[in-house]
C-alpha positions as CSV (number, residue, x, y, z in Angstrom):
1,M,128.7,0.6,102.5
2,T,130.9,3.3,101.2
3,T,134.1,4.6,103.6
4,E,136.6,7.5,102.7
5,I,139.3,9.1,104.6
6,A,139.1,13.0,103.6
7,L,142.5,15.2,104.7
8,L,140.6,18.7,104.9
9,E,141.3,22.1,106.5
10,T,139.8,22.7,110.1
11,P,137.7,26.2,110.3
12,S,140.0,26.9,113.6
13,G,142.7,27.4,110.8
14,E,145.1,24.6,112.8
15,G,145.8,22.9,109.6
16,R,144.4,20.0,108.0
17,A,143.0,16.8,109.8
18,E,141.7,13.6,108.9
19,F,138.1,12.7,108.8
20,A,136.6,9.1,108.3
21,L,133.5,9.4,106.5
22,T,131.0,6.7,106.4
23,L,128.7,7.6,103.1
24,D,125.6,4.7,103.4
25,Q,122.9,6.8,103.4
26,G,122.6,7.3,99.7
27,S,123.9,10.8,97.6
28,R,121.8,13.7,95.6
29,V,123.3,14.8,92.6
30,G,122.4,18.9,91.9
31,A,123.4,21.0,89.0
32,R,126.9,22.1,90.9
33,Y,128.0,19.7,93.0
34,K,127.4,16.1,94.7
35,S,125.9,15.7,97.9
36,H,126.3,12.4,99.6
37,Y,125.2,11.4,103.2
38,G,126.1,9.5,105.8
39,T,127.8,9.7,109.3
40,V,131.4,11.3,110.0
41,R,134.1,11.1,112.7
42,P,135.3,14.4,113.7
43,A,139.1,15.3,113.8
44,G,140.5,14.6,117.1
45,G,138.4,11.7,118.0
46,G,134.9,11.9,119.5
47,A,131.4,10.3,118.4
48,E,130.2,10.0,114.9
49,V,128.0,12.7,113.8
50,E,125.5,12.5,111.1
51,C,127.2,14.9,107.6
52,V,126.6,15.9,104.3
53,Y,130.0,15.6,102.1
54,K,129.9,17.9,99.1
55,V,132.1,17.1,96.1
56,A,132.6,19.9,93.3
57,T,134.3,18.9,90.1
58,G,133.4,22.0,87.6
59,A,134.7,25.4,87.6
60,M,130.8,26.4,89.0
61,G,130.7,23.9,91.6
62,K,134.1,25.1,93.0
63,R,133.3,28.9,93.2
64,V,130.1,27.8,94.8
65,L,131.4,25.7,97.4
66,S,134.4,28.5,97.7
67,N,132.1,30.9,98.7
68,E,130.1,28.9,101.2
69,V,133.1,28.7,103.1
70,A,133.6,32.0,102.8
71,V,130.3,32.3,104.3
72,W,131.0,30.4,107.2
73,G,133.8,32.2,108.3
74,G,131.9,35.5,108.3
75,L,129.1,34.2,110.3
76,R,128.8,35.0,114.0
77,M,127.0,32.0,115.0
78,E,127.6,32.0,119.1
79,D,124.4,33.2,119.8
80,V,122.6,30.8,117.2
81,R,121.1,27.0,117.6
82,A,123.2,25.4,115.5
83,D,120.6,23.0,114.4
84,Q,119.3,25.7,111.6
85,F,122.5,25.9,110.0
86,G,124.8,22.5,111.0
87,T,128.4,23.3,111.4
88,L,131.1,23.6,109.3
89,L,134.1,20.3,110.1
90,G,136.5,20.5,107.2
91,F,137.1,21.9,103.6
92,D,139.7,21.4,100.9
93,V,138.6,24.3,98.0
94,D,141.8,25.4,97.1
95,S,143.6,22.6,95.5
96,P,143.6,23.5,91.3
97,D,143.9,19.9,90.5
98,A,141.4,18.0,93.2
99,P,137.7,18.4,93.3
100,A,136.7,20.7,96.1
101,R,135.2,19.5,98.9
102,L,133.1,20.4,102.1
103,V,131.9,18.4,104.8
104,Q,129.2,19.9,107.8
105,T,126.6,18.3,110.2
106,R,123.2,17.9,109.0
107,R,119.9,16.9,110.7
108,G,117.5,15.2,108.8
109,R,117.5,14.0,105.1
110,P,116.3,16.8,102.4
111,L,113.4,18.0,102.3
112,A,112.5,17.6,98.5
113,G,110.0,14.8,97.9
114,T,108.4,15.7,100.8
115,P,104.1,15.4,101.3
116,P,102.3,18.4,102.3
117,L,102.1,19.1,105.9
118,T,99.5,19.2,108.4
119,S,98.5,22.5,109.9
120,E,99.8,21.2,113.0
121,R,103.5,20.5,111.5
122,L,104.2,23.4,110.0
123,R,104.8,26.3,112.6
124,R,108.3,24.6,113.4
125,P,109.3,24.3,109.8
126,A,108.1,28.0,109.5
127,H,109.5,29.5,112.9
128,D,113.3,28.0,111.7
129,L,113.1,28.9,108.1
130,F,112.4,32.7,109.2
131,T,114.7,32.3,112.3
132,A,117.4,31.7,109.8
133,L,116.7,34.2,107.1
134,R,117.0,36.6,110.5
135,V,120.6,35.5,111.2
136,L,121.8,36.0,108.3
137,A,120.2,39.4,107.9
138,D,121.9,40.3,111.0
139,N,124.9,39.3,109.6
140,A,124.6,41.2,106.6
141,Y,123.9,38.3,104.5
142,A,121.2,37.2,102.1
143,L,120.4,33.5,101.1
144,G,119.7,34.4,97.6
145,E,118.4,31.5,96.5
146,L,115.9,29.0,98.1
147,S,114.4,25.4,96.9
148,P,113.6,22.2,98.7
149,G,116.6,20.9,97.6
150,M,118.5,23.2,99.6
151,L,117.2,22.3,103.1
152,L,117.3,19.5,105.5
153,W,114.2,17.9,107.0
154,D,114.2,15.6,110.4
155,G,110.3,15.7,110.6
156,R,110.2,18.3,112.7
157,G,112.3,21.4,111.6
158,L,114.2,22.7,109.0
159,Q,117.8,23.1,108.7
160,I,119.7,25.3,105.7
161,A,122.2,23.0,104.0
162,D,123.5,24.9,101.1
163,L,124.8,28.5,101.2
164,G,126.5,28.3,97.9
165,N,124.5,31.4,96.5
166,A,124.3,33.9,99.5
167,V,125.7,37.1,98.8
168,G,126.9,39.7,101.2
169,Q,126.1,43.6,102.2
170,P,123.1,42.8,99.9
171,D,120.1,46.1,99.3
172,D,116.7,45.7,100.8
173,L,115.5,44.2,97.8
174,R,117.4,41.3,98.0
175,A,116.5,40.8,101.5
176,A,112.6,41.1,100.6
177,R,113.2,38.4,98.2
178,D,114.4,35.7,100.5
179,V,111.4,36.2,102.4
180,R,109.5,35.8,99.7
181,A,110.6,33.0,98.8
182,A,110.5,31.2,102.5
183,A,107.2,32.5,101.8
184,G,106.6,30.7,98.8
185,L,108.4,27.4,100.2
186,L,106.2,27.3,102.9
187,F,103.6,27.4,100.5
188,W,104.8,24.2,98.5
189,L,105.2,22.7,101.5
190,A,101.7,23.1,102.5
191,S,99.9,22.5,99.5
192,G,102.8,20.3,97.7
193,D,102.4,23.4,94.5
194,E,105.2,25.6,93.5
195,S,104.6,28.9,94.4
196,S,104.4,31.9,92.0
197,F,107.4,33.6,94.3
198,G,110.0,31.3,92.9
199,P,113.3,29.9,94.9
200,D,114.6,33.3,94.4
201,G,111.4,35.3,95.7
202,A,111.7,37.7,92.4
203,G,108.2,36.6,90.7
204,P,104.7,38.4,91.6
205,A,102.4,37.5,94.7
206,D,99.4,35.3,94.1
207,E,96.0,36.2,95.7
208,G,94.9,33.1,95.4
209,E,97.7,31.4,97.0
210,L,96.8,33.5,100.2
211,R,93.1,32.5,99.9
212,W,93.8,28.9,99.7
213,L,96.6,29.2,102.8
214,I,93.5,31.2,104.6
215,R,90.9,28.2,103.8
216,H,93.2,25.6,104.6
217,H,96.1,26.8,107.2
218,P,94.6,29.8,108.6
219,D,97.9,30.2,111.3
220,L,100.2,30.3,108.1
221,G,98.0,32.6,106.3
222,M,97.8,34.9,109.1
223,V,101.6,35.2,109.5
224,L,102.4,35.3,105.4
225,R,99.6,38.1,104.5
226,P,101.9,40.7,104.4
227,V,104.3,39.3,102.3
228,F,101.3,38.0,99.8
229,D,99.8,41.7,100.4
230,E,103.1,42.9,98.7
231,E,104.1,45.0,102.7
232,V,107.7,43.8,102.1
233,P,108.1,42.2,106.1
234,T,111.5,41.7,107.4
235,A,112.0,38.0,108.7
236,A,112.3,39.4,112.2
237,E,108.5,40.9,111.6
238,V,107.4,37.8,110.2
239,L,108.5,35.9,113.5
240,A,107.4,38.7,115.3
241,R,104.1,37.7,113.8
242,M,104.2,34.3,114.8
243,E,104.2,35.3,118.6
244,G,100.5,34.2,118.6
245,W,100.4,31.1,116.6
246,P,99.8,28.5,119.3
247,P,102.3,25.8,120.0
248,S,101.9,22.2,118.1
249,G,99.1,20.2,118.7
250,D,97.0,23.6,120.2
251,T,95.8,24.5,116.4
252,T,93.1,22.8,114.1
253,E,93.2,22.2,110.4
254,R,90.0,23.8,108.4
255,D,89.0,22.3,105.0
256,A,91.7,19.9,104.4
257,P,92.3,19.3,100.7
258,A,91.4,15.7,99.5
259,G,94.0,13.2,100.5
260,H,94.8,15.0,103.6
261,D,91.7,14.9,105.9
262,S,92.6,12.1,107.9
263,P,96.5,12.7,108.8
264,T,98.1,9.1,109.2
265,E,100.0,8.4,112.6
266,Q,103.7,9.3,111.1
267,D,101.6,12.8,110.3
268,A,100.5,13.5,113.9
269,P,103.0,15.9,116.2
270,E,105.2,14.0,118.2
271,D,103.6,15.9,121.5
272,D,99.8,14.7,120.8
273,D,98.4,14.0,123.6
274,T,94.8,13.4,124.5
275,R,93.8,17.4,124.9
276,T,94.8,17.9,121.2
277,V,92.6,14.2,120.7
278,E,89.4,16.0,122.4
279,I,90.0,19.1,119.6
280,H,90.4,17.1,116.3
281,A,87.6,15.0,117.9
282,G,85.1,16.8,115.1
283,A,87.6,16.3,112.5
284,R,88.7,12.6,112.4
285,P,88.2,9.5,114.7
286,A,90.3,8.4,117.8
287,R,93.3,6.0,116.6
288,P,93.2,2.4,117.7
289,G,94.8,1.7,121.0
290,Q,95.0,6.3,121.8
291,T,93.5,7.0,125.1
292,R,90.8,8.6,124.7
293,R,87.7,9.5,127.3
294,T,85.2,11.1,124.9
295,A,85.4,7.7,123.0
296,Q,85.3,5.1,126.3
297,A,82.8,7.1,128.2
298,G,79.2,5.7,128.4
299,P,76.3,7.3,127.9
300,S,75.8,9.2,131.3
301,E,79.6,10.5,131.0
302,Q,79.0,12.2,127.4
303,A,75.9,13.6,128.5
304,A,77.7,15.4,131.2
305,P,78.0,19.0,130.8
306,K,81.8,20.7,130.7
307,P,82.5,23.3,133.0
308,P,82.7,26.5,131.7
309,A,86.2,27.7,130.0
310,P,87.9,30.4,132.4
311,P,87.9,33.6,131.3
312,A,91.1,34.6,129.2
313,P,93.8,37.4,131.2
314,P,93.7,40.8,130.6
315,A,96.4,42.2,127.9
316,T,99.0,44.0,130.0
317,D,101.8,42.9,128.5
318,A,103.8,42.3,125.4
319,G,103.2,38.9,124.9
320,S,99.6,38.7,125.8
321,R,99.0,41.4,123.6
322,A,100.5,39.6,120.6
323,I,98.2,36.6,121.5
324,E,94.9,39.1,121.7
325,N,96.5,40.2,118.0
326,Y,96.8,36.8,116.5
327,R,93.3,35.7,117.7
328,R,91.5,38.9,116.3
329,E,93.5,38.9,113.1
330,K,92.4,35.0,113.1
331,Q,89.1,35.9,113.0
332,W,89.0,38.5,110.3
333,L,91.1,35.7,108.1
334,G,88.4,33.2,108.8
335,Q,85.6,35.7,107.9
336,R,87.0,36.5,104.5
337,R,87.7,32.2,104.2
338,H,83.7,31.7,104.6
339,G,82.9,34.4,102.1
340,A,82.4,37.5,104.2
341,P,83.7,40.5,101.2
342,A,86.5,42.8,103.0
343,H,86.7,46.9,102.3
344,P,89.6,47.9,99.9
345,S,90.6,50.1,102.5
346,R,91.0,47.3,104.9
347,G,88.2,48.8,107.3
348,S,87.3,45.5,108.0
349,E,90.2,44.0,109.3
350,P,90.6,44.0,113.4
351,S,91.7,46.8,116.0
352,F,95.0,45.2,117.5
353,Q,96.0,46.6,120.7
354,R,99.1,48.6,121.5
355,A,101.5,49.4,123.9
356,P,101.1,52.4,125.9
357,G,102.1,55.2,125.0
358,T,102.6,53.6,121.1
359,G,99.1,55.0,119.6
360,P,95.8,55.5,119.8
361,G,94.2,52.3,121.1
362,P,91.3,49.9,119.9
363,G,88.6,50.7,117.5
364,T,90.2,55.0,116.9
365,G,90.7,54.5,113.5
366,R,94.1,55.8,111.6
367,P,96.6,57.8,114.1
368,G,95.7,61.7,113.1
369,A,92.0,60.9,111.1
370,P,89.8,63.8,112.0
371,Q,86.7,62.7,113.8
372,G,82.9,63.6,113.8
373,I,83.9,64.4,109.9
374,G,80.2,63.7,107.7
375,V,76.9,65.1,106.7
376,P,76.2,68.2,108.9
377,S,72.8,68.3,110.9
378,L,70.8,71.1,112.2
379,P,71.2,72.2,116.0
380,R,69.1,70.1,118.6
381,D,66.9,72.6,119.4
382,F,65.5,73.8,116.1
383,P,63.6,76.0,115.1
384,F,63.6,77.2,119.0
385,R,66.4,78.8,120.8
386,V,65.6,78.4,124.3
387,A,66.8,81.4,127.2
388,D,68.4,80.2,130.4
389,D,64.5,81.8,131.9
390,G,63.2,79.4,129.8
391,R,61.7,81.5,127.2
392,R,61.7,80.2,123.4
393,R,62.7,82.4,120.7
394,P,62.7,82.3,117.0
395,H,66.3,80.2,116.4
396,P,68.2,82.8,114.2
397,L,68.9,80.0,111.4
398,L,65.7,80.5,111.2
399,V,64.6,84.2,111.3
400,W,67.5,85.3,108.9
401,P,66.1,83.4,106.1
402,V,62.5,84.6,106.6
403,V,63.8,88.0,106.9
404,F,65.4,87.5,103.4
405,V,62.0,86.0,101.7
406,L,60.4,89.0,103.2
407,V,62.7,91.5,101.7
408,V,63.0,89.6,98.4
409,L,59.1,89.1,98.4
410,I,58.6,93.3,98.9
411,L,60.8,94.3,96.4
412,M,59.2,92.3,94.0
413,V,56.2,94.2,94.6
414,V,57.4,97.6,94.5
415,L,59.3,96.6,91.4
């Protein structure tokens, strides 16, 4: 066990304070600084909290920690969940002859080395990641780089633990690269393979990665599809697409890759219940000791038909419309997963419901597209025209060509 008393500046600007650090949970050596994991007793007393203690000796590491402190000061965190960023407790980045130091609260351990997650466990980290990017964008910052070593993972959600590369007042391209880097990291978290986007989001989109997500994790594939399709959505727009993604335990995994067909007890979501087990009954057997009616019922009970599910409520508000849009697009993704061709103009994509007054409804096609344009056809009553008194006369479209042909024939005979 390593203990240390650090005299550090506090973010409140009230001067230096002593922090009692207990660094007994390992460390990680990065390219710019070293991170120690343990607990700290905050200045002024109180209960110990989990922390990460960063120490940089080189010039580059000192600049990175100085930039991180500046970003902490620039973020307006009053309305933000603290567990997505942690809390800055103390720092010392101005001493010329001493290492730069920083201590902040943390949740979990480094994400690097985490095995691929099941579909049920991907929603929460995806939501945390894009929420953090939205908060940074709302405060005029871009993360600049995103790699597993910069994130902490507690088995449920993510926390950004490195703001050293963040830049202020980013342009749209830099913000878009953050979203691409996040999509690439989620692909790695789902598959275990590196994404072509790269940690800075500057790499090209790989359609093969999207196809893999659609096949193995259709929920995540639906959410990230605009990123892979080069539509450059913002973090807020990606979060809006997640409104229809059911909470953990309500989704099903399809065509899981080898080695992940039967998640272990540790991989199962904490809120797994009998309903979740029934949803997954066709994919894996019941775990020993788990309450499951279908596994214990006799032949007569298993043969009893289940009552039909109640009809879905009509989409009358924004939440219902989001869920309905999610279902439509997920169905389309399922068709792509099974080999159904997609029209290059995306004419095979589902039509989505819109809020009243925002545009055309389902099935109306592109806004402003002319209707009824196609191959011309003859009138329905051709070759006759029926008058109001019921008398039928030759249609003008027939009379004039006949007259023209007769005139031509007469001229040919005369000449």
